[in-house]
N, C-alpha and C positions, 0 to 999 in steps of 0.2 A: 442117152448122154454121157456117159463114162466109158463106154466102149473105146477100145481104141487110144488110149490116152499114152502120149510119150512114153517111154520105158523110163523115163529120169523123173519121172512125177508119180510119185509113193502116194498119197493120198490127198483128198480134197474134204473140204466140209462147206455146209452153209451156216454164218451167223448172223450175230446181229439181228434190227428188227424185223427182217424177213423171216429168218428162225422163231422167233419168237411170236409171229402172225400179228405185229404190232405195226407195221409197213404203214405209212401213209404217203402222200404227194411227196415228200421231201426228202423219203427214203431211198438208200441206195440197195444195193445186192452184194453183201459182202463174202468172198470166196475167200477161204484158206485153201492153197497148195501148199504140200510140203514134198519138197524136190533134193535130189542127190546131184542134182548141178552145182557150179561153183562157181560160175563166172557172171559178172553182170550182165554182157549182151545174151546170154543164154537164161538168164531169169526173167530180160523183157522179151524175148521170144516167146517164152512158156508164159508170160503172163498174156500175149495177144492170142494165142491157142487156146485158154482156157476160157478167158473172158469172150472168144466165139463159140465156145461148147457151152456155156451157160448165159448166154447171151445178155451180157453187162457190159459194163468199161472195165477197159485195163486196169485202169487205178482202182476198182473194187476188186482187184485180184491181191489178196496178200499174201506172199511169197516168204516162205522159210525154209530153211534147210533142215536136212534129220538132226544134225550136230546143235542148232540154233533151238530146236524143239525138246530135244533131251535136256539140254542146260536150262532152259525156261522151267523145265517140268520138276528138276533137283532143287531150283531155287524158288518153286513156287511164285512164279510170276503173276501178276495181276489176268495179262492178258490166256494165261492158261485157263488159270480161273473161270474167267468168261466164256471158253471154249467148253469147259468139262462142264459149266451151268445151262446151256443152251446149243450149243452146233447139233446139227444133222448130219453126220458122217454121208459122205455123199459115195465118198470110193477111198477104199482102205483097204485091199486085197492081202495085203501081208499081215494087217493086224498093227502097223506100227502106230498108227496115230491113237488108235483105243488103247493099245499100250503105254504111249505117254501120259494120255488123261488118266489111266489106272494109278501110275505111278506120281502122279501130283502132289507135291507137297504143300503145308501151308505156307502163306505167305510169310514173311519174317522181316521186311525190308522197309519197314513202315518211315523208320526217323530219314532216313537216307532219301526217303522219296518226299516227305515234306520239307526237305531242304531245299531238295530240287523246285519245290513250287513256290518257295519263298524265295528263291534267287529269280525266276520267272515272273514274280508276283512284284519284286523290286524294279525291274525293266517297265514295266506298264507304270507305276508307282513315276516314274522318271519322264514318262511320257505325260503324264497327268499334270505335271508341274511346268509342261512347254506352254508357249503361247496358243497352240492349238489345239492343246486336249487330247482326249484317246481319238482312235482310229477304228475302222471296223473290227482289224485285225486285233489290237487291245482288248475289246469287248468281247471277241470269239478267245481270245486267252482268260480272261474273267470268269467267261462261263464254264470253261474244259479245266480253270481251277477249283471252280466252286463244285462242278461234278465231279472231277477224279477225288478231290478229298474226301467226298460223302462216297465215293467206291472204296476208298480205303476205310473209313468206319464202316461201313456195311461187312467188308470184308474180317475186319475184326471181332464181330460177333458172329463168324462163320456165316452169312450169308452173301452171296454173289449178288450183285445187279447193278447192268448194265443199259447203253443207253443214253438219250440225249437228257434226260429228267426224272428217269423213274430213281436212278440211286439218289438224286435230291429228296422225293419224297420221302423213298423209302428209309432214310438217315433221319429224316424229321421222326417217322413212326418209330425208330429205335433209338433215338435219344431225344426224350421232350428237352432237355434242355438247351439243345443245339441254338446257335444263335443267328438262327432264319427265321424270318418272318412270312406269315404267309400274303404280304403286300408288298415284298419286294419286286423291285425290278425282272422281271426274266429276261435274259441277255440269251436265250435261245434263238429267238430269231436273227440278231446280229452272226450270232454262231452259223446258222444256216447262210445267211447272206454271203458270210467270208469264206465258210470251206465248201458249200455245196452252190454255189451262185442264184439263191433264191432271191425273189423281189425285197428289195429294199424296205424294211420297217419306214412308215411314213414320218416319224419324227424320232431325230437323232437325242439320244439322253444329253439334256443340259450339263455344264460343267458340275454343276451342285450332284446332279444324281452319277455323272461320274465318280465323285469324291466317292457318295456312299456307297457306289458299288464296290469300291478299293477297299472301303472300310467292312463291308460285309463279309470279305474274302480274306483280309486279315485277320479277322474274331474268330472266322470258322478255321481256319487253320490253326491259330492257339489254342482254341477248343480241341483240336483235334491231337495236336501234340500234347495235351493234357491227358486227355484220356487214352492215348497210346502209351504214355508214359507211365500210366497207372497199369495197362495191364499185365 
């Protein structure tokens, strides 16, 4: 499967639910490719080649340059911790990817990430105040903000958790006081509808439920800021 790769492909790896053996009918096949190419046109060509090689969709192939991988490892980027925790290296003849992951530093950009999340949340809040309320895109955004905030909380404890739902459930275990309730409405189905074209859930959340979910994320981010400020 990895024979005769183009010369500008230096490494590839499987990550995500397939690597964790948690794939379901809504899962895709996540492939990382590290390349020496530098043009957008070549990136697109390589996406097609690699997707054909691994029998997946082109959008499932995440392409990064060698310099981007080295920079993310030096910054301790969450995505690199994602790879370090679960990736199955499929092709790495020079050892470039393994070396990057071996040099991975702890993540330290919590404050900046939370500010970004607050900015995105503000856009969702604006839509909530409109006559039409939230859209599928907004529900997807709320789910991702909840999930990604929980990823940061897990990282702060030195534990990497990724996936649609596992960061949320694991953060609940790590932080007994986290402002998430077992009965909270799950927005994961709407995230799948928006991002994977999965079947639309039968009932769209009411305006009251939408407002409740926005408040859940507001309180979660505030909790994360307090925890991370104290760390």
